[in-house]
C-alpha positions, 0 to 999 in steps of 0.5 A, a space after each residue: 680419210 678417203 676410200 683411196 687412202 684406205 685402200 692403199 693402206 690395206 693393201 700395204 699393210 704387210 709393207 708396213 713391217 718390211 718398211 720398218 726393218 729397212 734401214 735408211 728408209 726415213 727421214 734423214 738426220 745429222 750424219 757422222 761427218 756433221 753433215 745433214 743427211 736428207 732422204 729423197 725417194 725417187 722413181 727416175 728410170 735407170 737412164 736418167 740416174 746418171 744425170 741424177 747423180 751429177 745433179 746431187 754431186 753438184 749441189 753437194 758440192 754448193 752445199 757442203 753441210 748437206 748430203 742427199 741420200 737418194 733412194 729408188 722406189 718403183 713408180 705407180 701405185 708402189 710409190 704411192 703406197 709406200 709414201 702413205 705406208 711409211 707415214 703411217 709407220 714414221 718412215 717417211 723420207 724428207 723429200 719424195 719425187 712424186 707424180 701430180 695425182 698423188 697430192 689428194 692421197 698425200 694431203 689427206 693424209 696430213 703428210 706433206 708441207 703446203 709449199 707456202 710454209 717454205 715460200 712465204 718464210 725467210 728463205 723463200 721464193 719471190 713471187 717473180 720465181 713462181 710466175 716464171 714457172 709454166 702455169 700448167 706445172 703450177 696447177 699440177 703442183 697444187 690440190 684445191 688451189 693450193 700448192 703442196 709441191 714444185 716441179 722438178 722437170 717438165 715433159 711433154 709428148 712428141 712423135 719419135 719416127 724412122 725416116 729410113 723407114 719412111 723412104 722405104 715406104 715412099 713416104 717424105 721423111 720430112 713430112 711426118 703425119 700432121 693429122 689423125 687421117 694421116 696418122 692412120 694412113 701412114 700406119 697402114 703403109 708403113 705395116 708389113 706382113 712379109 710371109 702372110 700369116 697374119 703377124 705383121 713384122 712391121 707396123 706403122 704406129 705403136 699405139 701405148 696399150 699396157 694393162 690397165 692394172 699394172 703400174 703403167 696404166 696411168 701412163 697410158 691414160 696420160 698418153 691418151 689425154 692429149 688425143 682427147 684434147 685434140 678431138 675438143 674434149 676434157 676430162 672432167 667439168 669445171 665444177 669437178 662434179 661430172 667426168 666428160 671423157 665419154 662424150 664425143 670427143 672422147 669417143 672419137 679420140 678412143 676410136 682413133 687408138 682402137 682403129 690404130 690397134 686393130 688395123 695393125 693387128 697390134 694384139 699379135 705384135 710385141 709390147 716392148 715398144 722402145 725395143 721394137 722401134 730400136 729393131 725397126 719393127 715399128 716406125 713411129 711411137 710416142 716419146 718424151 724428151 727423157 729418152 734422148 740421153 740414150 738415143 745416140 746408144 740405142 738408135 746408132 746409126 738410125 736416121 730418126 726425127 721428132 715430130 709434134 703430135 698429129 692434129 685432132 679434128 679440133 686442134 694440135 695439143 700435146 700434154 705437159 707434165 712432169 715430176 714434183 718434189 714434196 717435203 714431208 711433215 716427218 722430216 727431221 730436217 725440212 729446211 735443209 730439204 727446202 734448200 734442195 727443192 729452191 735450189 732445183 728452181 734456179 734457172 741455171 740448175 734447171 738448165 744443167 739438169 735439162 742438159 744432163 737429163 733430157 727433161 725440159 725446164 720448168 721455168 720460161 727464162 731458162 731459155 734466156 740461159 746463153 748455155 742453153 740456147 747453145 745446147 738447143 742448136 746442138 740438140 734439135 730433137 730436145 729443141 723440138 720438145 722444148 718449142 711444143 710447150 706452146 701446144 701443151 694443154 693443162 688438165 683441168 683440175 681433178 681434186 677428187 678420186 683422181 687415182 680411181 678415175 685414172 684406172 676406170 679409164 685405163 680399164 676402158 682403153 684396154 677393153 676397146 683395144 685388147 678386148 675389142 669392145 665399143 668405144 663409147 660403151 666403155 667409156 660410158 661405163 667408166 663415166 658412170 663409175 667415175 661419177 659415182 666416185 665423184 658423187 661419193 667424194 669427201 668435198 668437206 673443208 677437212 683438208 689440213 690448214 698450212 702450218 703457219 696457221 695453226 
């Protein structure tokens, strides 16, 4: 068992008793009406819950013998700790919506099925289906080269901007920033201190800085990674023996964030990012397709647009990702759980889910669904995200100590921006810590083998 698992278990020890006392926390079973209940944990944001309700209602209509019991669990460390704790207390769900960086913890805890157990079974998936899933998502679904989950939805990051504020600043609203230099210069032109008190009433671009120790720490790192790629860098070497984020591309990327943070005096500004955008206190922010369903209600009559992320000195890049479905070995109904996961891979269902939720589909063939093409024509903002998948980078695998390394990077970002420290120095300190973790990582062949081989 790895150190992160032990830390997660120690920090969540009290939660074991609480979990055991909660009704309905464990795997599903047969209900009074004869239907099989599948417990599904997720951390979908509130704005996506109505779409999830429609999705589950459609599944149950098409599968009248199965009920999906959805339960919201806060994301971040809270979710992975609760998942590990639930395994120890025999209250694990049938299915959980997870982030890719949870896989090491869950596999080493022998908590989840390898997907080949189902894919290669009688009710499996054809090779053509797996080949149709975006490669980056398959990588994120895997640990040490083996699939332990399947993607439920895809995402990437774009630049949300207020065209009205661009016009007020004398900027062309149809020409958002295309490079790092333009992002800096546009941000300065869009930053306003109306009364000269040193506190800006409006800033151009709100840099996504969160407390490193908060559940949003990994989310901050995820948004920083495309800037690392744009500078020509990588998180880790191909052998996964040394991190690379403290090299020159990483220093350039963190220096850009620090300059944006400092030049706009963001330390005195609100960190409620969407609220600031809605109230026209910021002209630009990073966002993803998951927010699109809320734009009509939140943004009202604002003239807004979605643009690709500005290109760095080496290339254009965004980050692709998503959330993934894993089936737990404690499930009393693994076949029913697999029925739901397999159903989610259908192109028609992926199109339906994307249109309802604003997330991107996980399979390329969804673009061949006529209804979906019509929907993209009517929703150019979503099309902008879909088309940006061509620029989406793929992270090199980081199979060991991923969560701990993420925390180290998050602390470095916070120290450079909020703390005003030198980007190179804080990244080098984070890299030294990360390399110690990689040196001490358990790389033995002790991961559980697929059930079919037992």
